[in-house]
C-alpha positions, 0 to 999 in steps of 0.5 A: 484517499480516505482510509475510512471511507468504504469505497474500493481503491482502484487497482493501479496499473504497472507504470503507476506502480513503477512511478509511485513513491514510498507513501503512495506504495504504502497506501496501496499496500494498506488499502488494496483489496485482494487481486482479482485476476492474474494481471492484478496478481502481478501488479500486486506482487511488483508493488509489494516487491518495491515497497519493501525494497524502499524500506517497508513501513515505519512509524512515520509512514504508518501515521501518513497513510493511516492517520496514526502510527501502528499500535505496539502490542503489549506484552 
């Protein structure tokens, strides 16, 4: 998946969410658009629950998904 493309990421199925690894979940977490119906809402909720259960995001995950780590806020 190219993070800089303008193409809409297709919504995964529930089976794909259950089989996905942490990086795939991170990509979906970052690039999926808002769910359009109840089925997509259930899929999105499960995807977010699995992503959070597997450790959320780290600088390494951010770099792998976005091409660079998440920028830190200046204080």
